[in-house]
PDB file of N, CA, C and O in Angstrom:
ATOM      1  N   MET A   1      14.178 -26.782  49.812  1.00  0.00           N
ATOM      2  CA  MET A   1      14.597 -27.552  48.639  1.00  0.00           C
ATOM      3  C   MET A   1      13.940 -27.693  48.015  1.00  0.00           C
ATOM      4  O   MET A   1      13.797 -26.921  47.067  1.00  0.00           O
ATOM      5  N   ARG A   2      12.794 -29.289  48.298  1.00  0.00           N
ATOM      6  CA  ARG A   2      11.897 -29.812  47.410  1.00  0.00           C
ATOM      7  C   ARG A   2      10.912 -29.435  46.704  1.00  0.00           C
ATOM      8  O   ARG A   2      10.355 -29.877  45.700  1.00  0.00           O
ATOM      9  N   SER A   3      10.701 -28.112  47.703  1.00  0.00           N
ATOM     10  CA  SER A   3       9.441 -27.148  47.312  1.00  0.00           C
ATOM     11  C   SER A   3      10.234 -26.789  46.320  1.00  0.00           C
ATOM     12  O   SER A   3      10.046 -27.228  45.186  1.00  0.00           O
ATOM     13  N   LEU A   4      11.013 -26.124  46.549  1.00  0.00           N
ATOM     14  CA  LEU A   4      11.662 -25.629  44.877  1.00  0.00           C
ATOM     15  C   LEU A   4      11.814 -26.038  43.835  1.00  0.00           C
ATOM     16  O   LEU A   4      11.436 -25.600  42.749  1.00  0.00           O
ATOM     17  N   PHE A   5      12.715 -27.426  44.248  1.00  0.00           N
ATOM     18  CA  PHE A   5      12.547 -28.106  43.012  1.00  0.00           C
ATOM     19  C   PHE A   5      11.262 -28.713  41.712  1.00  0.00           C
ATOM     20  O   PHE A   5      11.243 -28.917  40.499  1.00  0.00           O
ATOM     21  N   LEU A   6      10.254 -28.818  42.957  1.00  0.00           N
ATOM     22  CA  LEU A   6       8.900 -29.272  42.487  1.00  0.00           C
ATOM     23  C   LEU A   6       8.058 -27.980  41.469  1.00  0.00           C
ATOM     24  O   LEU A   6       7.409 -28.019  40.423  1.00  0.00           O
ATOM     25  N   LEU A   7       8.501 -26.831  42.464  1.00  0.00           N
ATOM     26  CA  LEU A   7       8.116 -25.581  41.682  1.00  0.00           C
ATOM     27  C   LEU A   7       9.009 -24.848  40.419  1.00  0.00           C
ATOM     28  O   LEU A   7       8.842 -23.773  39.843  1.00  0.00           O
ATOM     29  N   LEU A   8       9.834 -25.713  40.288  1.00  0.00           N
ATOM     30  CA  LEU A   8      11.390 -25.446  39.137  1.00  0.00           C
ATOM     31  C   LEU A   8      10.464 -26.468  37.920  1.00  0.00           C
ATOM     32  O   LEU A   8      10.230 -26.080  36.776  1.00  0.00           O
ATOM     33  N   LEU A   9      10.046 -27.769  38.460  1.00  0.00           N
ATOM     34  CA  LEU A   9       9.902 -28.609  37.589  1.00  0.00           C
ATOM     35  C   LEU A   9       8.480 -28.458  37.046  1.00  0.00           C
ATOM     36  O   LEU A   9       8.194 -29.067  36.015  1.00  0.00           O
ATOM     37  N   VAL A  10       7.664 -27.778  37.591  1.00  0.00           N
ATOM     38  CA  VAL A  10       6.423 -27.058  36.851  1.00  0.00           C
ATOM     39  C   VAL A  10       6.809 -26.205  36.451  1.00  0.00           C
ATOM     40  O   VAL A  10       6.357 -26.341  35.314  1.00  0.00           O
ATOM     41  N   PHE A  11       7.437 -25.148  36.415  1.00  0.00           N
ATOM     42  CA  PHE A  11       7.686 -23.894  35.487  1.00  0.00           C
ATOM     43  C   PHE A  11       8.008 -24.421  34.467  1.00  0.00           C
ATOM     44  O   PHE A  11       7.469 -24.064  33.419  1.00  0.00           O
ATOM     45  N   GLY A  12       8.888 -25.329  34.478  1.00  0.00           N
ATOM     46  CA  GLY A  12       9.662 -25.881  32.947  1.00  0.00           C
ATOM     47  C   GLY A  12       8.526 -26.411  32.341  1.00  0.00           C
ATOM     48  O   GLY A  12       8.016 -26.031  31.287  1.00  0.00           O
ATOM     49  N   ALA A  13       8.213 -27.189  32.972  1.00  0.00           N
ATOM     50  CA  ALA A  13       7.140 -28.399  32.264  1.00  0.00           C
ATOM     51  C   ALA A  13       5.896 -27.064  31.373  1.00  0.00           C
ATOM     52  O   ALA A  13       5.559 -27.193  30.196  1.00  0.00           O
ATOM     53  N   LEU A  14       5.434 -25.935  32.249  1.00  0.00           N
ATOM     54  CA  LEU A  14       4.632 -25.079  31.225  1.00  0.00           C
ATOM     55  C   LEU A  14       5.083 -24.243  30.584  1.00  0.00           C
ATOM     56  O   LEU A  14       4.212 -23.513  30.111  1.00  0.00           O
ATOM     57  N   VAL A  15       6.894 -23.765  30.112  1.00  0.00           N
ATOM     58  CA  VAL A  15       7.765 -23.380  29.811  1.00  0.00           C
ATOM     59  C   VAL A  15       7.645 -24.115  28.139  1.00  0.00           C
ATOM     60  O   VAL A  15       7.618 -23.531  27.056  1.00  0.00           O
ATOM     61  N   VAL A  16       7.597 -25.416  28.402  1.00  0.00           N
ATOM     62  CA  VAL A  16       8.159 -26.143  27.466  1.00  0.00           C
ATOM     63  C   VAL A  16       6.284 -26.054  26.641  1.00  0.00           C
ATOM     64  O   VAL A  16       5.955 -25.563  25.561  1.00  0.00           O
ATOM     65  N   THR A  17       5.567 -26.633  27.531  1.00  0.00           N
ATOM     66  CA  THR A  17       4.028 -26.460  27.197  1.00  0.00           C
ATOM     67  C   THR A  17       3.500 -25.658  26.352  1.00  0.00           C
ATOM     68  O   THR A  17       2.703 -25.976  25.469  1.00  0.00           O
ATOM     69  N   ALA A  18       4.124 -24.062  26.694  1.00  0.00           N
ATOM     70  CA  ALA A  18       3.780 -23.288  25.768  1.00  0.00           C
ATOM     71  C   ALA A  18       4.352 -23.368  24.625  1.00  0.00           C
ATOM     72  O   ALA A  18       3.738 -22.902  23.664  1.00  0.00           O
ATOM     73  N   GLN A  19       5.528 -23.908  24.436  1.00  0.00           N
ATOM     74  CA  GLN A  19       6.338 -23.374  23.421  1.00  0.00           C
ATOM     75  C   GLN A  19       6.326 -24.515  22.427  1.00  0.00           C
ATOM     76  O   GLN A  19       6.868 -24.469  21.323  1.00  0.00           O
ATOM     77  N   GLU A  20       5.461 -25.839  23.066  1.00  0.00           N
ATOM     78  CA  GLU A  20       4.620 -26.669  21.879  1.00  0.00           C
ATOM     79  C   GLU A  20       3.195 -26.115  21.529  1.00  0.00           C
ATOM     80  O   GLU A  20       2.947 -26.100  20.323  1.00  0.00           O
ATOM     81  N   ASP A  21       2.373 -25.730  22.234  1.00  0.00           N
ATOM     82  CA  ASP A  21       1.150 -24.429  21.771  1.00  0.00           C
ATOM     83  C   ASP A  21       1.857 -23.906  20.271  1.00  0.00           C
ATOM     84  O   ASP A  21       1.557 -24.230  19.123  1.00  0.00           O
ATOM     85  N   ARG A  22       3.152 -22.754  20.890  1.00  0.00           N
ATOM     86  CA  ARG A  22       3.517 -21.832  20.234  1.00  0.00           C
ATOM     87  C   ARG A  22       3.674 -22.451  18.291  1.00  0.00           C
ATOM     88  O   ARG A  22       3.321 -21.903  17.247  1.00  0.00           O
ATOM     89  N   GLU A  23       4.348 -23.764  18.562  1.00  0.00           N
ATOM     90  CA  GLU A  23       4.896 -24.790  17.312  1.00  0.00           C
ATOM     91  C   GLU A  23       3.439 -25.018  16.749  1.00  0.00           C
ATOM     92  O   GLU A  23       3.214 -24.646  15.598  1.00  0.00           O
ATOM     93  N   ILE A  24       2.345 -25.660  17.558  1.00  0.00           N
ATOM     94  CA  ILE A  24       1.128 -25.538  16.828  1.00  0.00           C
ATOM     95  C   ILE A  24       0.484 -24.962  16.322  1.00  0.00           C
ATOM     96  O   ILE A  24      -0.132 -25.400  15.350  1.00  0.00           O
ATOM     97  N   ILE A  25       0.299 -23.239  16.947  1.00  0.00           N
ATOM     98  CA  ILE A  25      -0.437 -22.831  16.211  1.00  0.00           C
ATOM     99  C   ILE A  25       0.408 -22.253  14.908  1.00  0.00           C
ATOM    100  O   ILE A  25      -0.167 -21.822  13.909  1.00  0.00           O
ATOM    101  N   LEU A  26       2.006 -22.305  15.065  1.00  0.00           N
ATOM    102  CA  LEU A  26       2.462 -22.055  13.703  1.00  0.00           C
ATOM    103  C   LEU A  26       2.477 -22.385  12.495  1.00  0.00           C
ATOM    104  O   LEU A  26       2.703 -21.839  11.416  1.00  0.00           O
ATOM    105  N   GLN A  27       2.070 -23.828  13.037  1.00  0.00           N
ATOM    106  CA  GLN A  27       2.018 -24.712  11.720  1.00  0.00           C
ATOM    107  C   GLN A  27       0.940 -25.179  10.818  1.00  0.00           C
ATOM    108  O   GLN A  27       0.889 -25.804   9.759  1.00  0.00           O
ATOM    109  N   LYS A  28      -0.396 -24.321  12.117  1.00  0.00           N
ATOM    110  CA  LYS A  28      -1.691 -24.460  11.851  1.00  0.00           C
ATOM    111  C   LYS A  28      -1.736 -23.458  10.648  1.00  0.00           C
ATOM    112  O   LYS A  28      -2.128 -23.544   9.484  1.00  0.00           O
ATOM    113  N   ARG A  29      -0.960 -22.098  11.702  1.00  0.00           N
ATOM    114  CA  ARG A  29      -1.175 -21.035  10.507  1.00  0.00           C
ATOM    115  C   ARG A  29      -0.893 -20.810   9.488  1.00  0.00           C
ATOM    116  O   ARG A  29      -1.493 -19.989   8.795  1.00  0.00           O
ATOM    117  N   GLN A  30       0.926 -22.037   8.802  1.00  0.00           N
ATOM    118  CA  GLN A  30       1.316 -22.218   7.624  1.00  0.00           C
ATOM    119  C   GLN A  30       0.529 -22.681   6.786  1.00  0.00           C
ATOM    120  O   GLN A  30       0.442 -22.150   5.679  1.00  0.00           O
ATOM    121  N   ALA A  31      -0.546 -24.248   7.272  1.00  0.00           N
ATOM    122  CA  ALA A  31      -0.842 -25.222   6.313  1.00  0.00           C
ATOM    123  C   ALA A  31      -2.630 -24.157   5.913  1.00  0.00           C
ATOM    124  O   ALA A  31      -3.467 -24.755   5.238  1.00  0.00           O
ATOM    125  N   ASP A  32      -3.034 -22.375   6.508  1.00  0.00           N
ATOM    126  CA  ASP A  32      -4.276 -22.188   6.129  1.00  0.00           C
ATOM    127  C   ASP A  32      -3.413 -21.252   5.317  1.00  0.00           C
ATOM    128  O   ASP A  32      -4.043 -20.633   4.459  1.00  0.00           O
ATOM    129  N   GLU A  33      -1.809 -20.944   5.403  1.00  0.00           N
ATOM    130  CA  GLU A  33      -2.030 -19.906   4.698  1.00  0.00           C
ATOM    131  C   GLU A  33      -1.463 -20.837   3.543  1.00  0.00           C
ATOM    132  O   GLU A  33      -2.153 -20.545   2.567  1.00  0.00           O
ATOM    133  N   ARG A  34      -0.677 -21.677   3.220  1.00  0.00           N
ATOM    134  CA  ARG A  34      -0.840 -23.023   2.338  1.00  0.00           C
ATOM    135  C   ARG A  34      -1.582 -23.108   1.644  1.00  0.00           C
ATOM    136  O   ARG A  34      -1.379 -23.201   0.434  1.00  0.00           O
ATOM    137  N   GLU A  35      -3.334 -23.101   2.517  1.00  0.00           N
ATOM    138  CA  GLU A  35      -4.300 -23.583   1.724  1.00  0.00           C
ATOM    139  C   GLU A  35      -5.129 -22.362   1.021  1.00  0.00           C
ATOM    140  O   GLU A  35      -5.992 -22.692   0.208  1.00  0.00           O
ATOM    141  N   ILE A  36      -4.901 -20.828   1.311  1.00  0.00           N
ATOM    142  CA  ILE A  36      -5.021 -19.778   0.898  1.00  0.00           C
ATOM    143  C   ILE A  36      -4.200 -19.714  -0.444  1.00  0.00           C
ATOM    144  O   ILE A  36      -4.297 -18.874  -1.338  1.00  0.00           O
ATOM    145  N   ILE A  37      -3.627 -20.469  -0.390  1.00  0.00           N
ATOM    146  CA  ILE A  37      -2.624 -20.087  -1.955  1.00  0.00           C
ATOM    147  C   ILE A  37      -2.718 -20.901  -2.685  1.00  0.00           C
ATOM    148  O   ILE A  37      -2.162 -20.704  -3.766  1.00  0.00           O
ATOM    149  N   LEU A  38      -3.518 -22.328  -2.468  1.00  0.00           N
ATOM    150  CA  LEU A  38      -3.620 -23.066  -3.389  1.00  0.00           C
ATOM    151  C   LEU A  38      -5.338 -22.953  -3.910  1.00  0.00           C
ATOM    152  O   LEU A  38      -5.750 -23.473  -4.947  1.00  0.00           O
ATOM    153  N   GLN A  39      -5.995 -22.345  -3.170  1.00  0.00           N
ATOM    154  CA  GLN A  39      -7.207 -22.013  -3.793  1.00  0.00           C
ATOM    155  C   GLN A  39      -6.994 -20.855  -4.865  1.00  0.00           C
ATOM    156  O   GLN A  39      -7.347 -20.830  -6.044  1.00  0.00           O
ATOM    157  N   LYS A  40      -6.358 -19.967  -4.160  1.00  0.00           N
ATOM    158  CA  LYS A  40      -5.504 -18.804  -5.478  1.00  0.00           C
ATOM    159  C   LYS A  40      -5.497 -19.591  -6.548  1.00  0.00           C
ATOM    160  O   LYS A  40      -6.417 -19.845  -7.327  1.00  0.00           O
ATOM    161  N   ARG A  41      -4.248 -20.009  -6.531  1.00  0.00           N
ATOM    162  CA  ARG A  41      -4.032 -21.025  -7.735  1.00  0.00           C
ATOM    163  C   ARG A  41      -5.171 -21.557  -8.863  1.00  0.00           C
ATOM    164  O   ARG A  41      -5.284 -21.388 -10.077  1.00  0.00           O
ATOM    165  N   GLN A  42      -6.028 -22.351  -7.755  1.00  0.00           N
ATOM    166  CA  GLN A  42      -6.778 -23.286  -8.174  1.00  0.00           C
ATOM    167  C   GLN A  42      -7.868 -21.968  -9.386  1.00  0.00           C
ATOM    168  O   GLN A  42      -7.969 -22.104 -10.605  1.00  0.00           O
ATOM    169  N   THR A  43      -8.345 -21.123  -8.770  1.00  0.00           N
ATOM    170  CA  THR A  43      -8.603 -19.872  -9.181  1.00  0.00           C
ATOM    171  C   THR A  43      -8.622 -19.288 -10.413  1.00  0.00           C
ATOM    172  O   THR A  43      -9.335 -18.972 -11.365  1.00  0.00           O
ATOM    173  N   GLU A  44      -7.219 -19.285  -9.844  1.00  0.00           N
ATOM    174  CA  GLU A  44      -6.941 -18.635 -11.274  1.00  0.00           C
ATOM    175  C   GLU A  44      -6.642 -19.421 -12.413  1.00  0.00           C
ATOM    176  O   GLU A  44      -6.855 -18.963 -13.535  1.00  0.00           O
ATOM    177  N   ASP A  45      -6.174 -20.547 -12.248  1.00  0.00           N
ATOM    178  CA  ASP A  45      -6.077 -21.513 -13.348  1.00  0.00           C
ATOM    179  C   ASP A  45      -7.841 -21.661 -13.474  1.00  0.00           C
ATOM    180  O   ASP A  45      -7.836 -22.172 -14.593  1.00  0.00           O
ATOM    181  N   ARG A  46      -9.007 -21.592 -13.193  1.00  0.00           N
ATOM    182  CA  ARG A  46      -9.805 -21.966 -13.278  1.00  0.00           C
ATOM    183  C   ARG A  46     -10.441 -20.643 -14.434  1.00  0.00           C
ATOM    184  O   ARG A  46     -10.960 -20.763 -15.544  1.00  0.00           O
ATOM    185  N   GLU A  47     -10.159 -19.522 -13.685  1.00  0.00           N
ATOM    186  CA  GLU A  47     -10.453 -18.436 -14.578  1.00  0.00           C
ATOM    187  C   GLU A  47      -9.803 -18.217 -15.852  1.00  0.00           C
ATOM    188  O   GLU A  47     -10.377 -17.556 -16.717  1.00  0.00           O
ATOM    189  N   ILE A  48      -7.966 -19.012 -16.160  1.00  0.00           N
ATOM    190  CA  ILE A  48      -7.660 -19.283 -17.096  1.00  0.00           C
ATOM    191  C   ILE A  48      -8.122 -19.980 -18.276  1.00  0.00           C
ATOM    192  O   ILE A  48      -8.175 -19.559 -19.431  1.00  0.00           O
ATOM    193  N   VAL A  49      -8.453 -21.125 -17.807  1.00  0.00           N
ATOM    194  CA  VAL A  49      -9.653 -21.800 -18.864  1.00  0.00           C
ATOM    195  C   VAL A  49     -10.325 -21.480 -19.302  1.00  0.00           C
ATOM    196  O   VAL A  49     -10.504 -21.714 -20.497  1.00  0.00           O
ATOM    197  N   LEU A  50     -11.299 -20.560 -18.390  1.00  0.00           N
ATOM    198  CA  LEU A  50     -12.350 -19.834 -18.595  1.00  0.00           C
ATOM    199  C   LEU A  50     -12.537 -18.505 -19.952  1.00  0.00           C
ATOM    200  O   LEU A  50     -13.526 -18.157 -20.598  1.00  0.00           O
ATOM    201  N   GLN A  51     -11.285 -18.094 -19.966  1.00  0.00           N
ATOM    202  CA  GLN A  51     -10.822 -17.278 -20.638  1.00  0.00           C
ATOM    203  C   GLN A  51      -9.945 -17.700 -22.395  1.00  0.00           C
ATOM    204  O   GLN A  51      -9.981 -17.165 -23.504  1.00  0.00           O
ATOM    205  N   LYS A  52      -9.288 -18.825 -21.860  1.00  0.00           N
ATOM    206  CA  LYS A  52      -9.220 -19.512 -23.229  1.00  0.00           C
ATOM    207  C   LYS A  52     -10.525 -20.229 -24.073  1.00  0.00           C
ATOM    208  O   LYS A  52     -10.915 -20.066 -25.229  1.00  0.00           O
ATOM    209  N   ARG A  53     -10.865 -20.827 -23.307  1.00  0.00           N
ATOM    210  CA  ARG A  53     -12.784 -21.152 -23.862  1.00  0.00           C
ATOM    211  C   ARG A  53     -13.828 -20.086 -23.978  1.00  0.00           C
ATOM    212  O   ARG A  53     -15.010 -20.038 -24.320  1.00  0.00           O
ATOM    213  N   TYR A  54     -12.954 -19.289 -23.574  1.00  0.00           N
ATOM    214  CA  TYR A  54     -13.873 -18.144 -24.881  1.00  0.00           C
ATOM    215  C   TYR A  54     -13.520 -17.267 -25.448  1.00  0.00           C
ATOM    216  O   TYR A  54     -14.288 -16.667 -26.200  1.00  0.00           O
ATOM    217  N   ALA A  55     -12.333 -16.924 -25.292  1.00  0.00           N
ATOM    218  CA  ALA A  55     -11.536 -16.860 -26.747  1.00  0.00           C
ATOM    219  C   ALA A  55     -11.659 -17.719 -28.106  1.00  0.00           C
ATOM    220  O   ALA A  55     -11.576 -17.456 -29.306  1.00  0.00           O
ATOM    221  N   GLU A  56     -11.932 -19.045 -27.222  1.00  0.00           N
ATOM    222  CA  GLU A  56     -12.350 -20.328 -28.446  1.00  0.00           C
ATOM    223  C   GLU A  56     -13.077 -20.273 -29.301  1.00  0.00           C
ATOM    224  O   GLU A  56     -12.826 -20.362 -30.503  1.00  0.00           O
ATOM    225  N   ASP A  57     -14.422 -20.066 -28.606  1.00  0.00           N
ATOM    226  CA  ASP A  57     -15.220 -19.402 -28.879  1.00  0.00           C
ATOM    227  C   ASP A  57     -15.945 -18.339 -29.279  1.00  0.00           C
ATOM    228  O   ASP A  57     -17.172 -18.314 -29.367  1.00  0.00           O
ATOM    229  N   GLU A  58     -14.995 -17.224 -29.588  1.00  0.00           N
ATOM    230  CA  GLU A  58     -14.892 -16.367 -29.316  1.00  0.00           C
ATOM    231  C   GLU A  58     -14.278 -16.262 -31.459  1.00  0.00           C
ATOM    232  O   GLU A  58     -14.385 -15.786 -32.590  1.00  0.00           O
ATOM    233  N   GLU A  59     -13.752 -17.046 -30.634  1.00  0.00           N
ATOM    234  CA  GLU A  59     -12.777 -17.106 -32.543  1.00  0.00           C
ATOM    235  C   GLU A  59     -13.475 -18.376 -33.317  1.00  0.00           C
ATOM    236  O   GLU A  59     -13.513 -18.407 -34.547  1.00  0.00           O
ATOM    237  N   LYS A  60     -13.772 -18.943 -32.873  1.00  0.00           N
ATOM    238  CA  LYS A  60     -15.231 -19.963 -33.930  1.00  0.00           C
ATOM    239  C   LYS A  60     -16.528 -19.086 -34.434  1.00  0.00           C
ATOM    240  O   LYS A  60     -17.095 -19.201 -35.521  1.00  0.00           O
ATOM    241  N   VAL A  61     -16.814 -18.281 -33.484  1.00  0.00           N
ATOM    242  CA  VAL A  61     -18.201 -16.878 -33.803  1.00  0.00           C
ATOM    243  C   VAL A  61     -17.746 -16.428 -35.329  1.00  0.00           C
ATOM    244  O   VAL A  61     -18.342 -16.577 -36.396  1.00  0.00           O
ATOM    245  N   LEU A  62     -16.193 -15.690 -34.970  1.00  0.00           N
ATOM    246  CA  LEU A  62     -15.801 -14.662 -36.426  1.00  0.00           C
ATOM    247  C   LEU A  62     -15.354 -15.641 -37.260  1.00  0.00           C
ATOM    248  O   LEU A  62     -15.175 -15.183 -38.389  1.00  0.00           O
ATOM    249  N   LYS A  63     -15.050 -17.027 -37.153  1.00  0.00           N
ATOM    250  CA  LYS A  63     -14.714 -17.776 -38.408  1.00  0.00           C
ATOM    251  C   LYS A  63     -16.007 -17.727 -38.947  1.00  0.00           C
ATOM    252  O   LYS A  63     -16.201 -17.244 -40.062  1.00  0.00           O
ATOM    253  N   LYS A  64     -17.392 -18.429 -37.882  1.00  0.00           N
ATOM    254  CA  LYS A  64     -18.339 -18.707 -38.766  1.00  0.00           C
ATOM    255  C   LYS A  64     -19.094 -17.394 -39.078  1.00  0.00           C
ATOM    256  O   LYS A  64     -20.140 -17.361 -39.726  1.00  0.00           O
ATOM    257  N   ARG A  65     -18.436 -16.262 -38.531  1.00  0.00           N
ATOM    258  CA  ARG A  65     -19.355 -15.013 -39.751  1.00  0.00           C
ATOM    259  C   ARG A  65     -18.283 -14.803 -40.210  1.00  0.00           C
ATOM    260  O   ARG A  65     -18.410 -13.590 -40.043  1.00  0.00           O
ATOM    261  N   ASN A  66     -17.099 -14.902 -40.747  1.00  0.00           N
ATOM    262  CA  ASN A  66     -16.557 -14.849 -42.241  1.00  0.00           C
ATOM    263  C   ASN A  66     -16.639 -15.812 -42.825  1.00  0.00           C
ATOM    264  O   ASN A  66     -15.828 -15.922 -43.744  1.00  0.00           O
ATOM    265  N   ASP A  67     -17.637 -16.988 -42.604  1.00  0.00           N
ATOM    266  CA  ASP A  67     -17.704 -18.212 -43.674  1.00  0.00           C
ATOM    267  C   ASP A  67     -19.009 -17.554 -44.213  1.00  0.00           C
ATOM    268  O   ASP A  67     -19.220 -17.901 -45.375  1.00  0.00           O
ATOM    269  N   ASP A  68     -20.057 -16.606 -43.648  1.00  0.00           N
ATOM    270  CA  ASP A  68     -21.689 -16.505 -43.899  1.00  0.00           C
ATOM    271  C   ASP A  68     -21.154 -15.789 -45.169  1.00  0.00           C
ATOM    272  O   ASP A  68     -21.274 -16.184 -46.329  1.00  0.00           O
ATOM    273  N   GLU A  69     -20.485 -14.560 -44.691  1.00  0.00           N
ATOM    274  CA  GLU A  69     -19.841 -13.378 -45.405  1.00  0.00           C
ATOM    275  C   GLU A  69     -19.754 -14.009 -46.787  1.00  0.00           C
ATOM    276  O   GLU A  69     -20.640 -13.945 -47.640  1.00  0.00           O
ATOM    277  N   GLU A  70     -18.671 -14.580 -46.900  1.00  0.00           N
ATOM    278  CA  GLU A  70     -17.690 -15.569 -47.520  1.00  0.00           C
ATOM    279  C   GLU A  70     -18.724 -16.139 -48.593  1.00  0.00           C
ATOM    280  O   GLU A  70     -18.627 -16.180 -49.819  1.00  0.00           O
ATOM    281  N   TYR A  71     -19.705 -16.552 -47.776  1.00  0.00           N
ATOM    282  CA  TYR A  71     -20.455 -17.688 -48.617  1.00  0.00           C
ATOM    283  C   TYR A  71     -21.669 -16.445 -49.105  1.00  0.00           C
ATOM    284  O   TYR A  71     -21.970 -16.467 -50.298  1.00  0.00           O
ATOM    285  N   LEU A  72     -22.213 -15.605 -48.401  1.00  0.00           N
ATOM    286  CA  LEU A  72     -23.178 -14.751 -49.389  1.00  0.00           C
ATOM    287  C   LEU A  72     -21.961 -13.892 -50.579  1.00  0.00           C
ATOM    288  O   LEU A  72     -22.269 -13.524 -51.713  1.00  0.00           O
ATOM    289  N   ARG A  73     -21.187 -13.802 -50.219  1.00  0.00           N
ATOM    290  CA  ARG A  73     -20.230 -12.824 -51.491  1.00  0.00           C
ATOM    291  C   ARG A  73     -20.769 -13.614 -52.840  1.00  0.00           C
ATOM    292  O   ARG A  73     -21.502 -13.212 -53.743  1.00  0.00           O
ATOM    293  N   CYS A  74     -19.973 -15.196 -52.583  1.00  0.00           N
ATOM    294  CA  CYS A  74     -19.885 -15.750 -53.659  1.00  0.00           C
ATOM    295  C   CYS A  74     -21.575 -16.096 -54.486  1.00  0.00           C
ATOM    296  O   CYS A  74     -21.868 -16.176 -55.679  1.00  0.00           O
ATOM    297  N   LYS A  75     -22.320 -16.222 -53.378  1.00  0.00           N
ATOM    298  CA  LYS A  75     -24.216 -16.284 -53.590  1.00  0.00           C
ATOM    299  C   LYS A  75     -24.289 -14.968 -54.779  1.00  0.00           C
ATOM    300  O   LYS A  75     -24.771 -14.996 -55.911  1.00  0.00           O
ATOM    301  N   MET A  76     -23.668 -13.916 -54.098  1.00  0.00           N
ATOM    302  CA  MET A  76     -24.324 -12.502 -55.211  1.00  0.00           C
ATOM    303  C   MET A  76     -23.241 -12.568 -56.079  1.00  0.00           C
ATOM    304  O   MET A  76     -23.903 -12.675 -57.112  1.00  0.00           O
ATOM    305  N   ILE A  77     -22.391 -12.582 -56.358  1.00  0.00           N
ATOM    306  CA  ILE A  77     -21.323 -13.016 -57.227  1.00  0.00           C
ATOM    307  C   ILE A  77     -21.963 -14.278 -58.781  1.00  0.00           C
ATOM    308  O   ILE A  77     -21.877 -14.242 -60.009  1.00  0.00           O
ATOM    309  N   ARG A  78     -22.534 -15.184 -57.807  1.00  0.00           N
ATOM    310  CA  ARG A  78     -22.950 -16.119 -59.241  1.00  0.00           C
ATOM    311  C   ARG A  78     -24.388 -15.395 -59.358  1.00  0.00           C
ATOM    312  O   ARG A  78     -24.789 -15.750 -60.466  1.00  0.00           O
ATOM    313  N   CYS A  79     -25.598 -14.368 -58.646  1.00  0.00           N
ATOM    314  CA  CYS A  79     -26.624 -14.126 -59.061  1.00  0.00           C
ATOM    315  C   CYS A  79     -26.442 -13.162 -59.678  1.00  0.00           C
ATOM    316  O   CYS A  79     -27.385 -12.700 -60.320  1.00  0.00           O
ATOM    317  N   GLU A  80     -25.135 -12.506 -59.701  1.00  0.00           N
ATOM    318  CA  GLU A  80     -24.300 -11.430 -60.780  1.00  0.00           C
ATOM    319  C   GLU A  80     -24.057 -12.043 -62.533  1.00  0.00           C
ATOM    320  O   GLU A  80     -24.196 -11.495 -63.626  1.00  0.00           O
ATOM    321  N   PHE A  81     -23.742 -13.087 -62.213  1.00  0.00           N
ATOM    322  CA  PHE A  81     -23.675 -13.358 -63.480  1.00  0.00           C
ATOM    323  C   PHE A  81     -24.412 -14.533 -64.150  1.00  0.00           C
ATOM    324  O   PHE A  81     -24.026 -15.248 -65.075  1.00  0.00           O
ATOM    325  N   ASN A  82     -25.659 -14.560 -63.402  1.00  0.00           N
ATOM    326  CA  ASN A  82     -26.434 -15.850 -64.069  1.00  0.00           C
ATOM    327  C   ASN A  82     -27.923 -15.178 -64.677  1.00  0.00           C
ATOM    328  O   ASN A  82     -28.741 -15.903 -65.245  1.00  0.00           O
TER     329      ASN A  82
END
């Protein structure tokens, strides 16, 4: 009887340990998934910032080009009248 009780006690301890191990594995998996999601968001944020900077740079280039063209037009008009 005593050996049966000890056997049940050991078996119960093994079951509890296995459940705790599963919970630890699940928590680690969830933490890894959260880390992956965070990294994806950071990458997306960086891409958005880079796209915004590129658009701003492109806008500056276009404005400069338009300003240069306007300057040349004015200069040509002045030359025609002189």
